[in-house]
DSSP file (Angstrom, degrees, kcal/mol; ACC not computed):
  #  RESIDUE AA STRUCTURE BP1 BP2  ACC     N-H-->O    O-->H-N    N-H-->O    O-->H-N    TCO  KAPPA ALPHA  PHI   PSI    X-CA   Y-CA   Z-CA
    1    1 A H      >       0   0    0      0, 0.0     5,-2.4     0, 0.0     4,-0.4   0.000 360.0 360.0 360.0 -41.2  103.4   12.5  -54.6
    2    2 A V  T > 5 +     0   0    0      1,-0.2     3,-1.6     2,-0.2     6,-0.0   0.936 360.0  50.2 -63.6 -46.5  106.8   12.3  -53.1
    3    3 A P  T 3 5S+     0   0    0      0, 0.0    -1,-0.2     0, 0.0     0, 0.0   0.833 113.2  47.8 -61.7 -28.6  108.3   15.1  -55.4
    4    4 A R  T 3 5S-     0   0    0     -3,-0.1    -2,-0.2     2,-0.1     0, 0.0   0.444 111.1-123.1 -89.5   0.6  105.4   17.3  -54.4
    5    5 A N  T < 5 +     0   0    0     -3,-1.6    -3,-0.2    -4,-0.4     3,-0.0   0.872  44.9 176.6  60.0  39.0  105.8   16.6  -50.7
    6    6 A T      < -     0   0    0     -5,-2.4    -1,-0.2     1,-0.1     2,-0.1  -0.617  33.8-114.9 -75.3 126.9  102.2   15.3  -50.5
    7    7 A P        -     0   0    0      0, 0.0     3,-0.3     0, 0.0     4,-0.2  -0.405  20.5-160.1 -64.7 135.8  101.5   14.0  -47.0
    8    8 A F  S  > S+     0   0    0      1,-0.2     4,-2.1     2,-0.1     3,-0.5   0.484  70.5  93.4 -94.0  -4.9  100.7   10.3  -47.0
    9    9 A T  H  > S+     0   0    0      1,-0.2     4,-2.9     2,-0.2     5,-0.3   0.886  81.7  55.6 -57.2 -40.6   99.0   10.2  -43.6
   10   10 A R  H  > S+     0   0    0     -3,-0.3     4,-1.9     1,-0.2    -1,-0.2   0.876 108.3  47.7 -62.9 -36.6   95.6   10.7  -45.2
   11   11 A Y  H  > S+     0   0    0     -3,-0.5     4,-1.1    -4,-0.2    -1,-0.2   0.895 112.4  49.8 -69.7 -39.2   96.1    7.6  -47.4
   12   12 A Y  H >X S+     0   0    0     -4,-2.1     4,-0.9     1,-0.2     3,-0.5   0.946 114.7  42.7 -62.7 -49.9   97.3    5.6  -44.4
   13   13 A L  H 3X S+     0   0    0     -4,-2.9     4,-2.4     1,-0.2     3,-0.3   0.828 104.6  65.8 -68.2 -32.0   94.3    6.6  -42.3
   14   14 A A  H 3X S+     0   0    0     -4,-1.9     4,-2.5    -5,-0.3    -1,-0.2   0.845  95.2  58.6 -59.8 -34.0   91.9    6.1  -45.2
   15   15 A R  H <X S+     0   0    0     -4,-1.1     4,-1.2    -3,-0.5    -1,-0.2   0.915 108.9  43.5 -62.9 -42.6   92.6    2.3  -45.1
   16   16 A F  H  X S+     0   0    0     -4,-0.9     4,-1.9    -3,-0.3     3,-0.3   0.930 114.9  49.3 -66.7 -45.0   91.5    2.0  -41.5
   17   17 A L  H  X S+     0   0    0     -4,-2.4     4,-3.2     1,-0.2     5,-0.3   0.859 102.3  63.1 -64.0 -36.0   88.4    4.2  -42.1
   18   18 A Q  H  X S+     0   0    0     -4,-2.5     4,-2.0     1,-0.2    -1,-0.2   0.918 109.6  38.9 -55.0 -46.8   87.4    2.2  -45.2
   19   19 A Y  H  X S+     0   0    0     -4,-1.2     4,-2.4    -3,-0.3    -1,-0.2   0.844 114.4  54.0 -75.0 -34.2   86.9   -0.9  -43.2
   20   20 A Q  H  X S+     0   0    0     -4,-1.9     4,-1.9     2,-0.2    -2,-0.2   0.919 111.6  45.6 -65.3 -43.1   85.4    0.9  -40.3
   21   21 A F  H  X S+     0   0    0     -4,-3.2     4,-3.0     2,-0.2     5,-0.3   0.931 111.6  52.6 -62.9 -46.1   82.8    2.5  -42.6
   22   22 A H  H  X S+     0   0    0     -4,-2.0     4,-2.2    -5,-0.3    -2,-0.2   0.921 109.0  48.9 -59.0 -45.9   82.1   -0.8  -44.3
   23   23 A R  H  X S+     0   0    0     -4,-2.4     4,-2.0     1,-0.2    -1,-0.2   0.926 113.7  46.6 -60.5 -44.6   81.4   -2.6  -41.0
   24   24 A S  H  X S+     0   0    0     -4,-1.9     4,-2.5     1,-0.2    -2,-0.2   0.908 111.6  50.1 -65.7 -41.8   79.0    0.2  -39.9
   25   25 A L  H  X S+     0   0    0     -4,-3.0     4,-2.3     1,-0.2    -1,-0.2   0.854 108.3  53.9 -66.3 -33.6   77.2    0.3  -43.2
   26   26 A C  H  X>S+     0   0    0     -4,-2.2     5,-2.1    -5,-0.3     4,-0.6   0.914 109.6  47.7 -63.5 -42.4   76.8   -3.5  -43.0
   27   27 A Q  H ><5S+     0   0    0     -4,-2.0     3,-0.8     1,-0.2    -2,-0.2   0.914 112.0  49.2 -64.2 -42.6   75.2   -3.2  -39.6
   28   28 A I  H 3<5S+     0   0    0     -4,-2.5    -1,-0.2     1,-0.2    -2,-0.2   0.886 109.2  52.9 -62.8 -38.8   72.9   -0.4  -40.9
   29   29 A A  H 3<5S-     0   0    0     -4,-2.3    -1,-0.2    -5,-0.2    -2,-0.2   0.620 114.1-120.4 -72.4 -12.2   72.0   -2.6  -43.9
   30   30 A G  T <<5 +     0   0    0     -3,-0.8     2,-0.8    -4,-0.6    -3,-0.2   0.636  60.8 150.0  81.9  13.5   71.1   -5.4  -41.5
   31   31 A D      < -     0   0    0     -5,-2.1    -1,-0.3    -6,-0.2    -2,-0.1  -0.726  23.1-176.5 -83.2 112.6   73.6   -7.8  -42.9
   32   32 A E        +     0   0    0     -2,-0.8    -1,-0.1    -3,-0.1     3,-0.1   0.373  44.6 111.3 -94.2   4.4   74.6  -10.0  -40.1
   33   33 A R  S    S-     0   0    0      1,-0.2     5,-0.1    -7,-0.1    -2,-0.0  -0.269  86.5 -74.2 -69.8 164.8   77.2  -12.0  -42.0
   34   34 A P    >>  -     0   0    0      0, 0.0     3,-2.3     0, 0.0     4,-1.1  -0.264  50.2-108.6 -56.8 150.8   80.9  -11.6  -41.1
   35   35 A V  T 34 S+     0   0    0      1,-0.3     3,-0.2     2,-0.2    48,-0.1   0.781 118.0  59.0 -58.7 -29.8   82.2   -8.3  -42.4
   36   36 A H  T 34 S+     0   0    0     46,-0.3    -1,-0.3     1,-0.2    47,-0.1   0.653 113.4  39.1 -74.4 -13.1   84.3  -10.0  -45.1
   37   37 A R  T <4 S+     0   0    0     -3,-2.3    -2,-0.2     2,-0.0    -1,-0.2   0.507  93.0 111.5-107.9  -9.7   81.1  -11.5  -46.6
   38   38 A C     <  -     0   0    0     -4,-1.1     2,-0.4    -3,-0.2   -12,-0.1  -0.297  44.9-167.8 -69.6 147.3   78.8   -8.5  -46.1
   39   39 A S        -     0   0    0    -13,-0.1    -6,-0.1     2,-0.1    -8,-0.0  -0.998  19.3-169.4-135.9 133.7   77.4   -6.5  -49.0
   40   40 A I    >   +     0   0    0     -2,-0.4     3,-2.1     6,-0.0     7,-0.2   0.321  44.6 137.1 -99.1   6.9   75.7   -3.2  -48.8
   41   41 A Y  T 3  S+     0   0    0      1,-0.3     3,-0.1     5,-0.1    -2,-0.1  -0.298  76.3   5.1 -56.1 131.9   74.6   -3.5  -52.4
   42   42 A A  T 3  S+     0   0    0      1,-0.2     2,-1.0     2,-0.1    -1,-0.3   0.575  90.3 137.9  68.8  12.9   71.0   -2.3  -52.9
   43   43 A S    <>  -     0   0    0     -3,-2.1     4,-2.3     1,-0.2    -1,-0.2  -0.787  33.3-172.1 -90.4 106.1   70.6   -1.2  -49.3
   44   44 A R  H  > S+     0   0    0     -2,-1.0     4,-2.5     1,-0.2    -1,-0.2   0.902  84.5  53.1 -62.1 -41.4   68.8    2.0  -49.4
   45   45 A E  H  > S+     0   0    0      2,-0.2     4,-2.0     1,-0.2    -1,-0.2   0.921 110.2  45.9 -64.0 -44.8   69.3    2.6  -45.7
   46   46 A A  H  > S+     0   0    0      1,-0.2     4,-2.4     2,-0.2    -1,-0.2   0.908 112.9  52.0 -63.5 -40.6   73.1    2.2  -45.9
   47   47 A G  H  X S+     0   0    0     -4,-2.3     4,-2.6     1,-0.2    -2,-0.2   0.887 107.8  50.9 -62.7 -39.7   73.2    4.4  -49.0
   48   48 A E  H  X S+     0   0    0     -4,-2.5     4,-2.4     2,-0.2    -1,-0.2   0.898 110.4  49.1 -66.1 -40.0   71.2    7.2  -47.2
   49   49 A H  H  X S+     0   0    0     -4,-2.0     4,-2.1     2,-0.2    -2,-0.2   0.920 113.3  46.7 -64.2 -43.3   73.6    7.1  -44.3
   50   50 A L  H  X S+     0   0    0     -4,-2.4     4,-2.6     2,-0.2    -2,-0.2   0.910 111.6  51.5 -65.2 -41.6   76.6    7.2  -46.6
   51   51 A L  H  X S+     0   0    0     -4,-2.6     4,-2.8     2,-0.2    -2,-0.2   0.910 108.3  51.6 -61.3 -43.1   75.0   10.1  -48.6
   52   52 A T  H  X S+     0   0    0     -4,-2.4     4,-1.4     1,-0.2    -1,-0.2   0.914 110.9  48.8 -59.5 -43.4   74.4   12.0  -45.4
   53   53 A L  H  X S+     0   0    0     -4,-2.1     4,-0.6     1,-0.2     3,-0.3   0.938 114.5  44.2 -61.7 -47.3   78.0   11.6  -44.4
   54   54 A L  H >< S+     0   0    0     -4,-2.6     3,-0.9     1,-0.2    -2,-0.2   0.859 109.0  56.8 -68.9 -35.6   79.3   12.7  -47.8
   55   55 A E  H 3< S+     0   0    0     -4,-2.8    -1,-0.2     1,-0.2    -2,-0.2   0.821  97.5  62.3 -66.1 -30.2   76.9   15.6  -48.1
   56   56 A S  H >< S+     0   0    0     -4,-1.4     3,-2.7    -3,-0.3     4,-0.2   0.754  78.6 167.7 -70.3 -21.1   78.2   17.2  -44.9
   57   57 A G  T <<  -     0   0    0     -3,-0.9     3,-0.4    -4,-0.6    -1,-0.2  -0.158  68.6 -20.7  51.0-128.5   81.6   17.5  -46.4
   58   58 A R  T 3  S+     0   0    0      1,-0.2    -1,-0.3    -3,-0.1    -2,-0.1   0.201 109.2 103.5 -96.5  14.7   83.9   19.7  -44.3
   59   59 A S  S <  S+     0   0    0     -3,-2.7    -1,-0.2     2,-0.1    -2,-0.1   0.713  84.4  36.7 -72.7 -18.8   81.0   21.4  -42.5
   60   60 A K  S    S-     0   0    0     -3,-0.4     5,-0.0    -4,-0.2     0, 0.0  -0.922  99.0 -90.3-128.9 154.6   81.5   19.3  -39.3
   61   61 A P    >>  -     0   0    0      0, 0.0     4,-1.8     0, 0.0     3,-0.7  -0.342  39.6-118.5 -59.6 146.5   84.7   18.0  -37.6
   62   62 A W  H 3> S+     0   0    0      1,-0.3     4,-2.7     2,-0.2     5,-0.2   0.822 113.1  59.7 -60.6 -31.0   85.6   14.6  -38.9
   63   63 A Q  H 3> S+     0   0    0      1,-0.2     4,-2.2     2,-0.2    -1,-0.3   0.888 105.0  49.4 -64.7 -37.8   85.2   13.1  -35.4
   64   64 A D  H <> S+     0   0    0     -3,-0.7     4,-2.1     2,-0.2    -2,-0.2   0.910 112.5  47.2 -65.6 -42.4   81.5   14.2  -35.4
   65   65 A Q  H  X S+     0   0    0     -4,-1.8     4,-1.7     2,-0.2     5,-0.2   0.902 111.3  50.8 -66.4 -40.9   81.0   12.7  -38.8
   66   66 A L  H  X>S+     0   0    0     -4,-2.7     4,-3.2     1,-0.2     6,-0.6   0.911 110.8  49.3 -61.7 -42.4   82.7    9.4  -37.8
   67   67 A E  H  X5S+     0   0    0     -4,-2.2     4,-1.7     4,-0.2    -1,-0.2   0.873 106.1  56.9 -65.4 -37.2   80.5    9.2  -34.8
   68   68 A T  H  <5S+     0   0    0     -4,-2.1    -1,-0.2     1,-0.2    -2,-0.2   0.899 118.8  31.2 -60.3 -41.1   77.4    9.8  -36.8
   69   69 A L  H  <5S+     0   0    0     -4,-1.7    -2,-0.2     3,-0.1    -1,-0.2   0.893 136.5  20.7 -85.2 -42.1   78.1    6.8  -39.0
   70   70 A T  H  <5S-     0   0    0     -4,-3.2    -3,-0.2     2,-0.3    -2,-0.2   0.631  91.7-121.6-107.4 -16.3   80.0    4.4  -36.7
   71   71 A G  S  <<S+     0   0    0     -4,-1.7     2,-0.3    -5,-0.5    -4,-0.2   0.519  83.2  99.9  82.1   4.7   79.0    5.5  -33.2
   72   72 A Q        -     0   0    0     -6,-0.6    -2,-0.3     1,-0.1    -1,-0.3  -0.930  59.8-157.3-123.9 148.1   82.7    6.0  -32.4
   73   73 A R  S    S+     0   0    0     -2,-0.3     2,-0.3    -6,-0.1    -6,-0.1   0.440  76.1  65.8-100.0  -1.9   84.8    9.2  -32.4
   74   74 A E  S    S-     0   0    0     -8,-0.1     2,-0.3    -7,-0.0    -2,-0.0  -0.878  89.9-102.5-122.7 152.7   88.1    7.5  -32.9
   75   75 A I        -     0   0    0     -2,-0.3     2,-0.4     2,-0.0    -2,-0.1  -0.551  41.5-163.0 -70.3 134.3   89.6    5.5  -35.8
   76   76 A D    >   -     0   0    0     -2,-0.3     3,-0.5   -60,-0.1     4,-0.3  -0.983  21.3-164.4-130.7 124.6   89.5    1.8  -35.0
   77   77 A A  T 3> S+     0   0    0     -2,-0.4     4,-2.2     1,-0.2     3,-0.4   0.507  72.1  91.6 -85.1  -4.6   91.5   -0.9  -36.6
   78   78 A T  H 3> S+     0   0    0      1,-0.2     4,-2.8     2,-0.2    -1,-0.2   0.832  80.9  57.9 -64.4 -30.3   89.3   -3.8  -35.4
   79   79 A A  H <> S+     0   0    0     -3,-0.5     4,-2.1     2,-0.2    -1,-0.2   0.904 108.4  46.5 -64.4 -39.2   87.1   -3.7  -38.4
   80   80 A M  H  > S+     0   0    0     -3,-0.4     4,-2.1    -4,-0.3    -2,-0.2   0.913 112.8  49.3 -67.1 -42.7   90.1   -4.3  -40.6
   81   81 A L  H  X S+     0   0    0     -4,-2.2     4,-0.6     1,-0.2    -2,-0.2   0.905 111.9  48.9 -62.9 -41.3   91.3   -7.1  -38.3
   82   82 A D  H >< S+     0   0    0     -4,-2.8     3,-0.7     1,-0.2   -46,-0.3   0.901 109.1  53.5 -63.2 -41.1   87.8   -8.7  -38.4
   83   83 A Y  H 3< S+     0   0    0     -4,-2.1     4,-0.2     1,-0.2    -2,-0.2   0.906 117.1  36.0 -60.9 -43.1   87.7   -8.4  -42.2
   84   84 A F  H 3X S+     0   0    0     -4,-2.1     4,-2.5     1,-0.2    -1,-0.2   0.376  87.4 102.3 -95.0   4.9   91.1  -10.2  -42.6
   85   85 A A  H <X S+     0   0    0     -3,-0.7     4,-2.8    -4,-0.6     5,-0.2   0.894  80.0  51.9 -57.3 -43.9   90.6  -12.7  -39.7
   86   86 A P  H  > S+     0   0    0      0, 0.0     4,-2.3     0, 0.0    -1,-0.2   0.906 111.4  47.9 -61.4 -38.4   89.7  -15.7  -42.0
   87   87 A L  H  > S+     0   0    0     -4,-0.2     4,-2.8     2,-0.2    -2,-0.2   0.925 111.8  49.4 -65.6 -44.0   92.8  -15.0  -44.1
   88   88 A K  H  X S+     0   0    0     -4,-2.5     4,-2.7     2,-0.2    -1,-0.2   0.922 111.1  49.8 -61.5 -43.7   95.0  -14.8  -41.0
   89   89 A N  H  X S+     0   0    0     -4,-2.8     4,-2.1     2,-0.2    -1,-0.2   0.918 112.0  48.0 -60.8 -43.5   93.5  -18.0  -39.6
   90   90 A W  H  X S+     0   0    0     -4,-2.3     4,-2.6    -5,-0.2    -2,-0.2   0.923 112.3  48.6 -63.4 -44.8   94.2  -19.8  -43.0
   91   91 A L  H  X S+     0   0    0     -4,-2.8     4,-2.3     1,-0.2    -2,-0.2   0.896 108.7  53.8 -63.4 -39.6   97.7  -18.5  -43.1
   92   92 A D  H  < S+     0   0    0     -4,-2.7     4,-0.4    -5,-0.2    -1,-0.2   0.913 111.0  46.7 -59.9 -42.1   98.3  -19.6  -39.5
   93   93 A E  H >< S+     0   0    0     -4,-2.1     3,-0.9     1,-0.2    -2,-0.2   0.921 113.1  48.5 -64.7 -44.2   97.2  -23.1  -40.5
   94   94 A Q  H 3< S+     0   0    0     -4,-2.6    -2,-0.2     1,-0.2    -1,-0.2   0.837 115.9  43.5 -65.6 -32.8   99.3  -23.2  -43.6
   95   95 A N  T >< S+     0   0    0     -4,-2.3     3,-2.4    -5,-0.2    -1,-0.2   0.384  80.2 132.6 -96.0   3.6  102.4  -22.0  -41.8
   96   96 A Q  T <  S+     0   0    0     -3,-0.9     3,-0.1    -4,-0.4    -3,-0.1  -0.353  80.7   9.1 -60.5 128.4  102.0  -24.2  -38.7
   97   97 A G  T 3  S+     0   0    0      1,-0.3     2,-0.3    -2,-0.1    -1,-0.3   0.479 106.6 114.2  81.0   2.7  105.3  -25.9  -38.0
   98   98 A R    <   -     0   0    0     -3,-2.4     2,-0.8     2,-0.0    -1,-0.3  -0.817  69.0-125.2-107.1 147.0  107.2  -23.7  -40.5
   99   99 A Q        -     0   0    0     -2,-0.3     2,-0.5    -3,-0.1    -3,-0.0  -0.816  31.6-167.9 -87.7 112.5  109.8  -21.2  -39.8
  100  100 A C        +     0   0    0     -2,-0.8     2,-0.3    -5,-0.1    -5,-0.0  -0.887  44.7  39.2-105.9 130.8  108.6  -17.9  -41.4
  101  101 A G              0   0    0     -2,-0.5    -2,-0.1     1,-0.1     0, 0.0  -0.808 360.0 360.0 130.6-170.8  111.0  -15.1  -41.8
  102  102 A W              0   0    0     -2,-0.3    -1,-0.1     0, 0.0    -2,-0.0   0.387 360.0 360.0-111.8 360.0  114.6  -14.4  -42.6
């Protein structure tokens, strides 16, 4: 990618969107567990919403498509933070009283 001068912004933003989509699809599927435990497997309703999003392709602005699935028009990192919150809490406990860094 670097030799071809491929922009990396799309990969960076995709990470945030991945978790934002997952959280929304979990809500659509009716899975009320924390987002890191949620599964949309076998949820017809979540699958239909995702299919609708994918079928629209480039026919609509990305903000409209994002709003259709998530109810938000902006990229939001809170879904990623929620997903990794248990890991962060565990790491905070493990590192309590320790000097971390260089």
